[in-house]
N, C-alpha and C positions, 0 to 999 in steps of 0.2 A: 651858802655853798654856790659855786659857779654853775652855770648851765651845763648839764651833761649832754654831750653831743649824741644824738640818736643814730642808730645804726642804719636807718633808711634815708637819712638826710641827704647825703650826696646823690644817691640814686634818684630821689624825688626832684632835686634841683636839675639834674641832667635831663630827666624825662619831661619836665615842664617846658623845656625849650622846644619840644617836638609835639606833645599832645597834652590833653588834660591828664591830671593825676588824681586817682581816688585813693584815699587812705581810710581803712576801717580797722577796728580793733576794740578791745574792751573799754568800757567807760572808765575815764580817769587814768588812762595809760599814757597820756602825754600828747595826744593828737593836736589839740588846740594850741598848746605851747609850741610845738614844732611848726605848725602852720603859721602862727604869728611871727615866729622868728624868720621864716622864709619870706613872709610878707614884708617885714621891716627892711630886708635887704634888697627887695625887688620892686618896691613901690615908693615913689616920691610923694611928698605932701602928706595929706591926712590918711594914714593907713586904716583908721577905723572905718572909713567909707568903703574900703575894699574888703572888709570882714563882715559877713552877714551870717547870723545864726538863727536857725528856724525857731529856736526856743525863745527868741526875743520878739515881742509883739510888733515893734517897729520894723525889724528886719523881715519878719514873716510877711507883713503887708507888702513890702518892696518886692519880695520874691514872688508872691502871688500875682502882683501887678506887673511883674517882669520889668521893674524899674532898677536897672543896674547902673553903677557909677560910670560916668564918662571918663575917658582917659586911658592911659596905658598902665600896666602893672600886673601884679598877681591878684586875682579875685578868689577869696576863700569863701566857700559855701559850707557852713558847718551844720551837721545834723539835718541836712536837707532831705535825706532819705525818708524822713517822717511825713513828707508831703507826697500825696498819692500821684501827683503829676511830675515828680522831680526829674524823671528821665527825659520827658518831652521838653521841659524848661531848659535843662542843661544842654540838650542836643541843639535846640534852637539858638541858644546863646553862643555856643561854640561855633556853629556853622556861620553865624553872622559876624562874630567878633574875634575869631581865633588869631587874627594878626595883631590885635590890640591887647587882648587879655590872656594871661596864663591862668587857667582855671584849676583850682585845687579844691576837691570835694572831700570832706571828712565826715565820718559817721561812726556811732558806737554800735550799730547793727551791721550785719553782713550786707555790704552794698551789692554783692553778687547775688543775694537772695531777695532783697526787698526791691523788686522791680515790678511795679504795679501795672505794667502794660506800656503801650506806646511804642514809638520807633526805637529800634535797636541802636545802641551806642557803639556797636562793634567797630573796632579800628580807630576809635577816637580817643581812647584813654589807656593809660597804664595803671595797674592796680597793685597796691601795697597793703600789707597788714602790719600794724604797729602793735607790738606786745610789750608787756612790762619789762623793767630792767632785768638784765641777766649779767653774769659775772664779767664778761669782757667789757661791757659798757661802763661799769662802775668801779673796776679794780684800780683805776688811776686816782680815784678820789676816796676810796675806802680800802685801806690795807687789809682788813679782815672782811673782805667783800663777801665771800661765801657764807661765813658765819652770820653776817648782817642780813644777807638775803634770806637765809633760813629762818631767822627770827622775825624780821620785819616785812618780808615779802618783797615783790618786785614793783609794786605800784609806787609811783613817785612820792605821793603825799606821806604814807606811813614810812616808807624807806628813809626819806630825808628827815623825818621827825626823829628817827632812831629811839623811839620810846615804845616799850612793850605795852604800856597802858593805852597809849594813843593808837597803836596798831590794832589791839583788840576792839577798841571802840569803833575805829574806822571800818574794820572788817564786818562787824555786825551791822553797822549802818549801811555799808555798801550793798550787802545782800538784800536788805529791805528796799533800798532805792532802786536797785536794778530790777527787782520784781514788780514793784508798784508803779514805777515811772516808765522804765524802758518797755517792759512787757505789756503794760496797759496801753502804751502808745502804739506799739507795732503789731500786736496780736489781738485776736478776738478771744479773750479768756473769760469764761463765766464765773469761775470760782478761783480767784487769785489766791485765796488763803490756802487752798489745797496745793497749789503750785509752790507756795512758800514752804509748806510742810515737806514737799518733795525736795526742795532746795536745801532745807536744813538737814534732811536725812542723808543726802548724797555724800557729804564729806566722810561719813563713817564707812562708806563702801569703796573708797579709793583703794586701788591696788589689786582688786579682784575682779573677775568678770562680772558684769552688771546683770543681775537677773530682773528683767522687766516684770516677770510673773510675780516675783516676791514683792516688788514695789506695788504692783496692782493689788495684791492682797493686803498690804499694809494700809494703803490709801483707800481701799474699797471702791475702786473705779475700774474701768475696763482696760484691757491690755492696750488697745488702740489709743486710749486717752493718755496713758503714761508714755507711750511711744511718741505721741504728738508733743507732749510737754517737754520731753527730753530734747526733741528737735528744736523747740522754741528756745530752750536754755542755751543750746549751741548757737542759735542764730543771733542771740544778744551777747554772745561771748562770755557767758558765765561759766560754761564747762566746754570741754572738747572730748571726743571719744576716739579711741584708736582700735583697730580691728586686727584679728589674728592673721599672721603670715602663715599660709596653709597649703604648701605644695603636697600633692598626694603621697609622695614617697616618705613623708615623715608623719603621716596620720594626724595632722593637726586638726584642732577644732575649727569650725568654719564661721560661726555666727556671733559668738559671745564677745561683745565689746568691753573694753575697760574704759573708764572715764577719769578725767582729771579736771582740776579747777585752776583758773588763772590766778586766783587768790589762794595760794597754797597754805597760808596761815590758818585757813579754816580747818586744817588737819591738826588734831591734838597729838596723835602718835608721831614720834620723831621719824621713824623709819618710813612711814607712808608720806609724811611731809617732804622728806628728802627725795623719795621716788617721784612725787608730784613736781618738785622743783626741777629735777632732771628732765621730766617729761616736757615741761614748759620750755626749757633750754633747747631741747631737741626739736620741738614743734616750731619754735621761733626760727631756728636755723634752716629747717626744711622749707618753711614757707618763704623765708627770704631768698633761698636758692631758687624756688619756683618763681617768685615775683620779679626778682632782679635778673637772674641768669637764665630763666626759662628751663631750668633743669627739672627733669621728671623724677623728683624724690618723693617718697611717702614714708610716713611713720606708722609702724605696726608693733605688735608684740608676738611672742611665740607661746603656744600652749598646745599640747597634744592630748590624745585620749588617755595616755598614761599619767597625765597631770604634770608632766615636765613643763616648766615655764621659764622663759627668759624675758626680762622686763621690756626690752625694746629691740626692734629690728628695723633698720633703715633699708628701704628698697630704692634702687635706681633703675628705671626702665623695667620695673616689675621683677628685678633680680636682687637678692640680698647683697648688700655691700658692707653692712656693719651689724654686729650683735653687741648689745650693751646690757650689762647686769649691774645693779646698784646694791651696795652693802654699806652699812654704817661702819663696820670694822671687821677685822678678820681677813686672812690672806688665803684661806682654802678656796679653791675654785668651785663655783656652783656647778653641781653635776649636770644640770640641764644645759648650761653654757658649754661645758665640755662635750656634751652629746651633739649639740648643734655644730660646733667647730669640727667635729669628726665628720659629720655629714656634709659640711660645706667648708673644706679645708682652705680654700682661697679667700674666704671672707674674713675681714678684720674683726676680731672679737676682743672685747675689753671688759674687764671687771673693775669698776671704780669704787673707791672707798672714801667715805666722808672723814673718818677719823684716823686713818693710817696713811703713812707716807711711803709705803712700799711702791717701787717702780721697777718692774722686771717683766720679762717674757718667759712663760713656762715652756717646757719641752713640747707641749701641744700647740704652741704658737699663740697662746692667749696672753694679752697684755694686761697686767695688773698695775694700776696707777692711781694716784690721788685724784679725787673728784675735781679739785680745783684746777689741776693741770689739764684734765680732759675738757672741762667746761669752758676754760679760758680760750680754747681754740675755736670756739663757735662764734656767734655774733652777740 
């Protein structure tokens, strides 16, 4: 299959002409492939000299000694955030050679979090997050794109293999690698096995507010420890959490977060897997709008003290602009979505369905449409 053009590629190319570019995102989401493609088009001669990976012993020594290749072109520094002095090294390199080198930094941990000290890089870089495939990226090469994404996930390797068996094997191995390799490298964890138990438990809890206290009791550790582990799993892009949208006039809950996985194939239940897939599509779009356009968008959900719940709420400048409810099938409007629409009549509200082709607007102004139509409008 031909290379699938990634949704941030043009933005990265534009911004490399002005500043450094940092790309972070889940492990195996395609960062290195994208970086090497940009490298090939912008660097003459031996492109391998301009690609340095912290996980390579030879490259690591060059980075520590600050022996970077001579000449002009794009310099890719992959996984360099694992080095405690990476920010100082990158700052010095940019300040000295910004007229020769276009510097592209990639990492599987949150580059905005793993900043071990040193001088600030403020004003010297643009930041992008690269997430797994979503419908708009792959629909030109897979006619049954949404079905394929639901079965094989959005990570390039299992998606392109199009094999259920390989997808299951990949998913299980991926969870182990990310815990024992990424977490051990970036965080100080004494009992990795317990963190792995937490990671294995979490897919069963997708779709509902996450009770840290219940997890604490299951794992027999403190509330503070579970909270810290969840933050770690977010920092290495294993999970992400969204929080309630809670203006006082709708008596919303304030603290209970819902969580989702970048590898939604970890969910066995089809309804929760579909909800997780939609969550990833929305997060990807929201973060792209933040990173490229500078738009102040946020992804939340709605739940009030009467237990009315709507899957997703998108805020712009802290005001709701979209309500989204997910259904496998059925055209009856979810009561909580109807309630929210009445309270916020000017906000676009949509109920998307995986298996129905209904496409209409109700008398309340709620758009009912196929999931494929809605998701293909994102990135």
